[in-house]
N, C-alpha and C positions, 0 to 999 in steps of 0.2 A: 504494500500500499504506499502510495506516495505521501510526502509530508503535506502536500496541498489537500489531499483527501482526508488525512487525519485531522488537519486543522478545521476543515469544514465540519466533519462529524463531531469533533471535540467541541466546537462552538455550539452546535445543537445540543449536545449533552450538557454543557454548562448552563445553557438557557433553561433546559428542562430541570436540572438540579436546582437552580436558583428559584424557579417558580414553585416547584414542589416544596422546597425548604421554607420559602416564605409562607405558603399556604398552611403547612403543618405548624410552623411557628406561630402564626396568628391564631390558629385553632387551639393550640396548647396554651396560649396566653390567656384564654378565657376561663381556664380552670380556676375555681374559687381560691385555692391557696396561693395562686399568683396574683389574681385580680384584686384581692382584698388588701394588699400591702404595697405601698409605693416603692420601698427599698427592694422588695422581691422582684417587682416589675423591672426596676432599673438593672439589677443583676441579670435577670432573665434575658432582657433585650440585648445586653452587651454580649452575653454568652452565645445566644442564638444568632445574633447579628454577625459575629465573627466565626461562628461554628461551621458555616458552610465552606470555609476555606479548606478545612481538613479533607473532606471528601472531594474537593475540586483539585487538590494537588496532584493525585495520580492521573487525573484526566489531562491536566496541563503538561505533566511530564511525558505522558504518552503522545500528546500532540507535537511536542518538540523533538521527538527522537529523529535522528537523521535517516534519510532513505538508505535502504540496503543497496549495496553495489552488487550488481549481478556479475558473477564471474563466468565468462564464456570462453569457448575455444576459438 
């Protein structure tokens, strides 16, 4: 697979990841033990807001791998 194809597919995967992460984060933020406390909300939003980076790192790493050089006769 060429780097161009990997970057295209990786961009789509990152968009899907960010969308799903945001929707799940918003849904979980409505839980009473988070919604009833301002400081819990602050901690929750910082953790969830930065948390998507960890699952995105392998996708970005995969996107930036160099093309394999075909060895031929």
